[in-house]
C-alpha positions, 0 to 999 in steps of 0.5 A: 082472250089473250089480248083481253088478258093483256089489256087487263094486266097492262091497261096502257099496253096499246099506247106503248111504243114498240121499244117499250113493248120490247122492254116489257117482253124482255122483263117478262122473259127474265121473270120466267127465267127466274122460275124455269121449273114452272115453264111448261115444255111441250112434248114436241120440244122435248123430242126435238131436244133429244133428237139434237142431243143424239145427233150431237153425240154421233158427231160431237165435232160438227158443232161449235162451242157457244162462245164461238157461235155467239160471236159469229151471230154478233158479227152477222147481225151487227 
């Protein structure tokens, strides 16, 4: 069903290169990010976020600030 919806919405999808499909995916994510209240969050994900938040509260010095973590990831995957 999903693929038939995709073919209907984007008739040339199968003809796109992998790079073009990734660009399309990026555009879809960006569009979803414009309307976060419309994106459903499953209960299991809410529970996981709460678990991680509680873990952070118990050990706030264990984690890394986002800029540091991002830089580590960039170096790792260059």
